[in-house]
NUGU-707679 format. One record per residue: x, y, z of N, C-alpha, C in turn; residue number from 1; residue in one letter. Coordinates in steps of 0.05 Angstrom, whole numbers. Example, Ala and Ser with C-alpha at 12.3 -4.5 7.8 and 13.67 -1.06 7.14 Angstrom:
BEGIN
npx->264&npy->-114&npz->156&capx->246&capy->-90&capz->156&cpx->264&cpy->-66&cpz->156&n->1&res->a
npx->257&npy->-45&npz->142&capx->273&capy->-21&capz->143&cpx->258&cpy->1&cpz->157&n->2&res->s
This chain:
BEGIN
npx->801&npy->2299&npz->907&capx->813&capy->2319&capz->925&cpx->810&cpy->2338&cpz->905&n->1&res->x
npx->798&npy->2358&npz->912&capx->795&capy->2392&capz->888&cpx->837&cpy->2398&cpz->876&n->2&res->x
npx->833&npy->2413&npz->882&capx->853&capy->2440&capz->870&cpx->848&cpy->2465&cpz->883&n->3&res->x
npx->846&npy->2444&npz->915&capx->847&capy->2466&capz->935&cpx->860&cpy->2473&cpz->959&n->4&res->x
npx->868&npy->2484&npz->991&capx->896&capy->2485&capz->994&cpx->870&cpy->2470&cpz->1022&n->5&res->x
npx->876&npy->2447&npz->1025&capx->868&capy->2438&capz->1055&cpx->887&cpy->2430&cpz->1074&n->6&res->x
npx->879&npy->2430&npz->1098&capx->887&capy->2430&capz->1129&cpx->894&cpy->2394&cpz->1137&n->7&res->x
npx->922&npy->2387&npz->1158&capx->915&capy->2379&capz->1177&cpx->922&cpy->2368&cpz->1190&n->8&res->x
npx->941&npy->2349&npz->1207&capx->963&capy->2340&capz->1218&cpx->978&cpy->2325&cpz->1197&n->9&res->x
npx->1015&npy->2324&npz->1216&capx->1015&capy->2306&capz->1209&cpx->1014&cpy->2282&cpz->1224&n->10&res->x
npx->1019&npy->2259&npz->1212&capx->1012&capy->2238&capz->1227&cpx->1034&cpy->2214&cpz->1228&n->11&res->x
npx->1037&npy->2219&npz->1218&capx->1071&capy->2204&capz->1211&cpx->1093&cpy->2210&cpz->1198&n->12&res->x
npx->1123&npy->2204&npz->1198&capx->1140&capy->2216&capz->1186&cpx->1168&cpy->2202&cpz->1193&n->13&res->x
npx->1182&npy->2185&npz->1175&capx->1213&capy->2172&capz->1182&cpx->1231&cpy->2194&cpz->1169&n->14&res->x
npx->1242&npy->2192&npz->1184&capx->1265&capy->2212&capz->1172&cpx->1275&cpy->2189&cpz->1167&n->15&res->x
npx->1291&npy->2175&npz->1161&capx->1302&capy->2163&capz->1141&cpx->1291&cpy->2155&cpz->1117&n->16&res->x
npx->1260&npy->2147&npz->1106&capx->1250&capy->2139&capz->1070&cpx->1247&cpy->2169&cpz->1080&n->17&res->x
npx->1247&npy->2180&npz->1075&capx->1241&capy->2216&capz->1079&cpx->1214&cpy->2221&cpz->1072&n->18&res->x
npx->1201&npy->2212&npz->1087&capx->1169&capy->2221&capz->1065&cpx->1143&cpy->2219&cpz->1092&n->19&res->x
npx->1130&npy->2215&npz->1097&capx->1114&capy->2199&capz->1113&cpx->1082&cpy->2219&cpz->1106&n->20&res->x
npx->1062&npy->2221&npz->1133&capx->1026&capy->2224&capz->1132&cpx->1022&cpy->2244&cpz->1135&n->21&res->x
npx->993&npy->2249&npz->1124&capx->989&capy->2282&capz->1130&cpx->944&cpy->2270&cpz->1134&n->22&res->x
npx->943&npy->2257&npz->1167&capx->912&capy->2262&capz->1157&cpx->907&cpy->2277&cpz->1159&n->23&res->x
npx->875&npy->2288&npz->1142&capx->858&capy->2305&capz->1144&cpx->840&cpy->2296&cpz->1139&n->24&res->x
npx->813&npy->2314&npz->1142&capx->787&capy->2297&capz->1142&cpx->779&cpy->2293&cpz->1114&n->25&res->x
npx->787&npy->2304&npz->1096&capx->780&capy->2281&capz->1067&cpx->800&cpy->2251&cpz->1075&n->26&res->x
npx->825&npy->2257&npz->1084&capx->833&capy->2213&capz->1089&cpx->875&cpy->2219&cpz->1087&n->27&res->x
npx->872&npy->2206&npz->1080&capx->904&capy->2207&capz->1094&cpx->922&cpy->2207&cpz->1078&n->28&res->x
npx->939&npy->2229&npz->1056&capx->950&capy->2241&capz->1055&cpx->984&cpy->2237&cpz->1044&n->29&res->x
npx->1004&npy->2233&npz->1025&capx->1024&capy->2218&capz->1030&cpx->1052&cpy->2253&cpz->1021&n->30&res->x
npx->1067&npy->2263&npz->1043&capx->1088&capy->2280&capz->1031&cpx->1107&cpy->2267&cpz->1028&n->31&res->x
npx->1131&npy->2287&npz->1014&capx->1166&capy->2285&capz->1016&cpx->1167&cpy->2292&cpz->1029&n->32&res->x
npx->1200&npy->2293&npz->1041&capx->1208&capy->2309&capz->1054&cpx->1209&cpy->2333&cpz->1043&n->33&res->x
npx->1208&npy->2332&npz->1016&capx->1220&capy->2371&capz->997&cpx->1205&cpy->2373&cpz->985&n->34&res->x
npx->1175&npy->2362&npz->998&capx->1154&capy->2388&capz->985&cpx->1149&cpy->2398&cpz->1024&n->35&res->x
npx->1167&npy->2407&npz->1050&capx->1165&capy->2408&capz->1077&cpx->1190&cpy->2419&cpz->1080&n->36&res->x
npx->1175&npy->2450&npz->1085&capx->1190&capy->2472&capz->1092&cpx->1211&cpy->2474&cpz->1102&n->37&res->x
npx->1240&npy->2471&npz->1097&capx->1266&capy->2451&capz->1108&cpx->1283&cpy->2480&cpz->1122&n->38&res->x
npx->1276&npy->2505&npz->1128&capx->1282&capy->2527&capz->1144&cpx->1275&cpy->2522&cpz->1167&n->39&res->x
npx->1247&npy->2516&npz->1172&capx->1231&capy->2502&capz->1197&cpx->1244&cpy->2471&cpz->1219&n->40&res->x
npx->1254&npy->2464&npz->1196&capx->1267&capy->2443&capz->1214&cpx->1245&cpy->2410&cpz->1208&n->41&res->x
npx->1248&npy->2380&npz->1221&capx->1237&capy->2364&capz->1209&cpx->1205&cpy->2365&cpz->1208&n->42&res->x
npx->1179&npy->2351&npz->1204&capx->1165&capy->2350&capz->1210&cpx->1145&cpy->2341&cpz->1232&n->43&res->x
npx->1130&npy->2333&npz->1241&capx->1150&capy->2327&capz->1284&cpx->1107&cpy->2314&cpz->1271&n->44&res->x
npx->1104&npy->2309&npz->1290&capx->1080&capy->2291&capz->1301&cpx->1055&cpy->2304&cpz->1314&n->45&res->x
npx->1034&npy->2312&npz->1300&capx->1008&capy->2324&capz->1309&cpx->1013&cpy->2357&cpz->1296&n->46&res->x
npx->1025&npy->2351&npz->1287&capx->1034&capy->2385&capz->1275&cpx->1015&cpy->2388&cpz->1261&n->47&res->x
npx->1017&npy->2426&npz->1264&capx->986&capy->2428&capz->1244&cpx->998&cpy->2430&cpz->1214&n->48&res->x
npx->995&npy->2422&npz->1192&capx->1000&capy->2440&capz->1168&cpx->975&cpy->2451&cpz->1150&n->49&res->x
npx->982&npy->2465&npz->1129&capx->964&capy->2469&capz->1102&cpx->970&cpy->2465&cpz->1072&n->50&res->x
npx->962&npy->2452&npz->1059&capx->969&capy->2449&capz->1041&cpx->959&cpy->2430&cpz->1011&n->51&res->x
npx->969&npy->2441&npz->985&capx->957&capy->2424&capz->960&cpx->962&cpy->2397&cpz->968&n->52&res->x
npx->951&npy->2383&npz->945&capx->937&capy->2364&capz->934&cpx->936&cpy->2360&cpz->906&n->53&res->x
npx->959&npy->2339&npz->899&capx->962&capy->2324&capz->870&cpx->959&cpy->2306&cpz->862&n->54&res->x
npx->957&npy->2293&npz->827&capx->956&capy->2271&capz->838&cpx->980&cpy->2250&cpz->830&n->55&res->x
npx->987&npy->2231&npz->842&capx->1012&capy->2229&capz->833&cpx->1019&cpy->2194&cpz->827&n->56&res->x
npx->998&npy->2194&npz->799&capx->998&capy->2155&capz->797&cpx->983&cpy->2156&cpz->804&n->57&res->x
npx->956&npy->2161&npz->805&capx->928&capy->2149&capz->816&cpx->936&cpy->2148&cpz->853&n->58&res->x
npx->947&npy->2174&npz->866&capx->954&capy->2178&capz->887&cpx->947&cpy->2198&cpz->902&n->59&res->x
npx->942&npy->2206&npz->917&capx->945&capy->2242&capz->925&cpx->963&cpy->2246&cpz->933&n->60&res->x
npx->989&npy->2280&npz->933&capx->1007&capy->2275&capz->949&cpx->1003&cpy->2300&cpz->955&n->61&res->x
npx->1010&npy->2313&npz->972&capx->1019&capy->2338&capz->986&cpx->1032&cpy->2362&cpz->977&n->62&res->x
npx->1031&npy->2381&npz->964&capx->1049&capy->2397&capz->966&cpx->1045&cpy->2417&cpz->964&n->63&res->x
npx->1070&npy->2440&npz->964&capx->1069&capy->2469&capz->985&cpx->1062&cpy->2479&cpz->1005&n->64&res->x
npx->1062&npy->2452&npz->1016&capx->1059&capy->2451&capz->1046&cpx->1078&cpy->2469&cpz->1071&n->65&res->x
npx->1064&npy->2477&npz->1075&capx->1062&capy->2500&capz->1108&cpx->1051&cpy->2485&cpz->1133&n->66&res->x
npx->1063&npy->2505&npz->1153&capx->1068&capy->2509&capz->1179&cpx->1049&cpy->2526&cpz->1185&n->67&res->x
npx->1017&npy->2511&npz->1192&capx->992&capy->2521&capz->1203&cpx->1001&cpy->2531&cpz->1249&n->68&res->x
npx->996&npy->2550&npz->1251&capx->1003&capy->2559&capz->1279&cpx->985&cpy->2540&cpz->1297&n->69&res->x
npx->980&npy->2526&npz->1318&capx->954&capy->2520&capz->1330&cpx->960&cpy->2534&cpz->1357&n->70&res->x
npx->919&npy->2543&npz->1345&capx->904&capy->2547&capz->1360&cpx->883&cpy->2543&cpz->1382&n->71&res->x
npx->895&npy->2503&npz->1382&capx->868&capy->2512&capz->1403&cpx->880&cpy->2507&cpz->1428&n->72&res->x
npx->861&npy->2511&npz->1450&capx->857&capy->2511&capz->1475&cpx->887&cpy->2506&cpz->1489&n->73&res->x
npx->882&npy->2474&npz->1490&capx->912&capy->2463&capz->1499&cpx->947&cpy->2474&cpz->1482&n->74&res->x
npx->945&npy->2488&npz->1456&capx->963&capy->2494&capz->1446&cpx->961&cpy->2522&cpz->1456&n->75&res->x
npx->945&npy->2533&npz->1461&capx->941&capy->2559&capz->1486&cpx->960&cpy->2558&cpz->1519&n->76&res->x
npx->944&npy->2544&npz->1520&capx->958&capy->2522&capz->1552&cpx->984&cpy->2517&cpz->1545&n->77&res->x
npx->994&npy->2510&npz->1539&capx->1020&capy->2511&capz->1536&cpx->1041&cpy->2520&cpz->1528&n->78&res->x
npx->1031&npy->2553&npz->1514&capx->1052&capy->2567&capz->1501&cpx->1047&cpy->2591&cpz->1532&n->79&res->x
npx->1016&npy->2592&npz->1553&capx->1023&capy->2611&capz->1558&cpx->1038&cpy->2597&cpz->1596&n->80&res->x
npx->1035&npy->2574&npz->1600&capx->1057&capy->2566&capz->1615&cpx->1098&cpy->2569&cpz->1609&n->81&res->x
npx->1091&npy->2560&npz->1579&capx->1128&capy->2569&capz->1578&cpx->1132&cpy->2589&cpz->1574&n->82&res->x
npx->1120&npy->2613&npz->1560&capx->1125&capy->2632&capz->1573&cpx->1125&cpy->2638&cpz->1612&n->83&res->x
npx->1117&npy->2641&npz->1623&capx->1109&capy->2642&capz->1642&cpx->1132&cpy->2628&cpz->1671&n->84&res->x
npx->1138&npy->2605&npz->1661&capx->1159&capy->2592&capz->1658&cpx->1196&cpy->2612&cpz->1655&n->85&res->x
npx->1183&npy->2617&npz->1628&capx->1214&capy->2646&capz->1626&cpx->1208&cpy->2674&cpz->1641&n->86&res->x
npx->1191&npy->2675&npz->1652&capx->1180&capy->2694&capz->1665&cpx->1192&cpy->2699&cpz->1689&n->87&res->x
npx->1197&npy->2684&npz->1706&capx->1194&capy->2661&capz->1727&cpx->1238&cpy->2655&cpz->1733&n->88&res->x
npx->1238&npy->2647&npz->1703&capx->1259&capy->2645&capz->1712&cpx->1292&cpy->2678&cpz->1718&n->89&res->x
npx->1275&npy->2688&npz->1685&capx->1283&capy->2718&capz->1697&cpx->1300&cpy->2725&cpz->1724&n->90&res->x
npx->1258&npy->2733&npz->1731&capx->1262&capy->2752&capz->1752&cpx->1291&cpy->2721&cpz->1775&n->91&res->x
npx->1273&npy->2703&npz->1783&capx->1297&capy->2681&capz->1799&cpx->1318&cpy->2691&cpz->1799&n->92&res->x
npx->1335&npy->2694&npz->1752&capx->1361&capy->2698&capz->1762&cpx->1369&cpy->2724&cpz->1774&n->93&res->x
npx->1343&npy->2745&npz->1762&capx->1355&capy->2781&capz->1782&cpx->1351&cpy->2772&cpz->1805&n->94&res->x
npx->1335&npy->2760&npz->1820&capx->1350&capy->2768&capz->1851&cpx->1350&cpy->2741&cpz->1867&n->95&res->x
npx->1374&npy->2731&npz->1841&capx->1405&capy->2715&capz->1862&cpx->1425&cpy->2735&cpz->1859&n->96&res->x
npx->1426&npy->2748&npz->1852&capx->1450&capy->2761&capz->1827&cpx->1458&cpy->2780&cpz->1865&n->97&res->x
């Protein structure tokens, strides 16, 4: 792997051990929670990320991990459904007053 930015999805994360793996087209890459942006909470399975890779004793490790907004059709549909549900709830709460 070269010194460039890669993209992938969180394949698994073990909160007790503080590490997990990212699946990318180039293969699975190890990551430690300390390299994940903590302000946005713990990593979730299938969460899209971009990252840099460093050599970690002959194996690859993801560093400078950033979350990427999911632009897939499924994610967009889910966002629209959530938005519509919040509008409906707001309208119904106004109607009940």
